[in-house]
C-alpha positions in Angstrom: 43.6 -22.8 -53.8 43.6 -21.1 -57.3 39.8 -21.6 -57.5 39.3 -19.1 -54.7 42.5 -17.1 -55.2 40.9 -13.7 -55.5 39.1 -14.2 -52.1 42.3 -14.8 -50.1 44.1 -11.4 -49.9 42.9 -9.6 -46.7 40.6 -12.4 -45.8 39.6 -13.8 -42.4 40.2 -17.5 -43.0 39.0 -20.5 -41.0 40.7 -23.9 -41.2 38.4 -26.6 -39.7 39.9 -30.1 -38.9 43.1 -28.2 -39.5 45.6 -31.1 -39.0 49.0 -29.6 -39.8 47.4 -26.2 -40.6 48.5 -26.4 -44.2 45.4 -24.8 -45.8 45.2 -21.9 -43.3 49.0 -21.3 -43.5 48.9 -21.3 -47.3 46.2 -18.7 -47.1 48.3 -16.6 -44.8 51.2 -16.9 -47.2 48.9 -15.7 -50.0 47.9 -12.5 -48.0 45.1 -13.5 -45.7 44.7 -11.1 -42.8 44.2 -13.9 -40.3 43.6 -17.6 -40.0 41.8 -19.5 -37.2 42.8 -23.1 -36.9 40.4 -25.6 -35.3 41.4 -29.1 -34.2 41.1 -31.2 -31.1 44.0 -33.6 -31.4 47.1 -32.6 -29.4 49.6 -33.7 -32.1 47.7 -31.6 -34.6 47.6 -28.5 -32.4 51.4 -28.9 -31.8 52.0 -29.2 -35.5 49.9 -26.1 -36.3 51.8 -24.1 -33.6 55.2 -25.2 -34.9 54.3 -24.5 -38.5 52.7 -21.1 -37.7 55.9 -20.2 -35.8 58.1 -21.3 -38.7 56.0 -19.2 -41.0 56.3 -16.2 -38.7 52.5 -15.9 -38.6 52.4 -14.3 -35.1 49.0 -13.0 -34.0 47.6 -13.6 -37.5 47.3 -17.3 -36.6 44.8 -18.2 -33.9 44.6 -21.8 -32.7 41.5 -23.3 -31.1 41.4 -26.6 -29.4 37.8 -27.7 -30.1 35.6 -30.1 -31.9 35.5 -28.5 -35.4 31.9 -29.4 -36.0 30.8 -27.9 -32.7 32.9 -24.8 -33.4 31.3 -24.3 -36.8 27.8 -24.8 -35.3 28.5 -21.8 -33.0 29.6 -19.4 -35.7 27.5 -16.4 -36.7 26.8 -15.9 -40.4 29.6 -14.0 -42.2 32.1 -14.5 -39.4 34.8 -15.5 -41.9 35.5 -14.7 -45.5 36.9 -18.1 -46.5 36.7 -21.4 -44.7 38.3 -24.8 -45.4 37.2 -28.2 -43.9 39.1 -31.4 -44.3 37.1 -33.7 -41.9 37.8 -37.4 -41.4 36.4 -39.6 -44.2 33.7 -42.2 -43.7 31.7 -40.4 -40.9 29.5 -38.1 -43.0 31.1 -35.0 -41.3 31.5 -33.2 -44.6 27.8 -33.5 -45.1 27.1 -32.1 -41.7 29.5 -29.1 -42.3 27.8 -28.4 -45.6 24.4 -28.5 -43.9 25.6 -26.1 -41.2 26.8 -23.7 -43.8 23.5 -23.8 -45.7 21.6 -22.9 -42.4 23.9 -20.0 -41.6 26.8 -19.3 -44.0 29.7 -18.7 -41.6 32.0 -17.8 -44.5 31.5 -16.2 -47.9 33.3 -19.2 -49.4 33.5 -22.7 -47.9 35.6 -25.5 -49.4 35.1 -29.1 -48.0 37.3 -32.0 -48.9 35.6 -35.4 -48.9 35.3 -38.8 -50.5 33.8 -39.0 -53.9 30.9 -41.2 -52.7 29.8 -38.7 -50.0 27.0 -36.4 -51.5 26.9 -33.0 -49.9 23.6 -31.1 -49.6 22.4 -28.0 -51.5 23.8 -26.2 -54.5 27.5 -26.3 -54.7 30.5 -26.5 -57.0 32.6 -29.7 -57.0 36.1 -30.5 -58.3 37.1 -34.1 -58.5 40.6 -35.5 -57.9 40.4 -39.3 -58.3 38.5 -40.6 -55.2 38.6 -37.1 -53.5 36.2 -34.2 -54.1 36.6 -30.6 -53.0 33.1 -29.1 -52.8 32.7 -25.3 -52.6 29.8 -23.3 -51.2 29.6 -19.6 -51.9 27.3 -16.8 -50.9 28.2 -15.2 -54.3 30.7 -16.0 -57.0 33.5 -13.5 -57.4 33.8 -12.6 -61.1 37.6 -13.3 -61.2 36.8 -16.8 -59.9 33.9 -17.4 -62.2 36.3 -17.9 -65.2 38.4 -20.4 -63.3 35.3 -22.3 -62.2 33.9 -22.6 -65.7 37.2 -23.5 -67.2 38.2 -26.4 -64.9 35.5 -27.6 -62.5 32.2 -29.4 -62.5 29.1 -27.6 -61.1 26.9 -30.0 -59.3 24.0 -30.0 -56.9 25.8 -32.8 -55.0 29.3 -34.1 -55.3 
């Protein structure tokens, strides 16, 4: 999360394919104003609820039972400051999320985790971790993040 650290305090955060809610909850612990969690699996929704309660997130955590891809497709541009997506691998969902963002950037910063062999569309920044890549899309690069990006990531037009 250090690559987007300066964007977190006060941010409206979206956690797509939220699973346990770890990404959104980490953002809340780093000062995000709110986090919306989207998943459609009952066990994930229960885990998010339990974890948000344990963190004391209260009304700053909003949980949506929905298909994350459909949820993202319905978002207005600029609805969130920061968004994370950790979709299931092997279904090209990361590519679809990236394409949705390119059509209407629903967050100023979007980070998508995916397999290394899945190429995401459009200009982006990619950080590789073994067989996993985290690809970032930005409406603009915040100066404080620019130094981190140039120091420890690979800029790529497709991961």
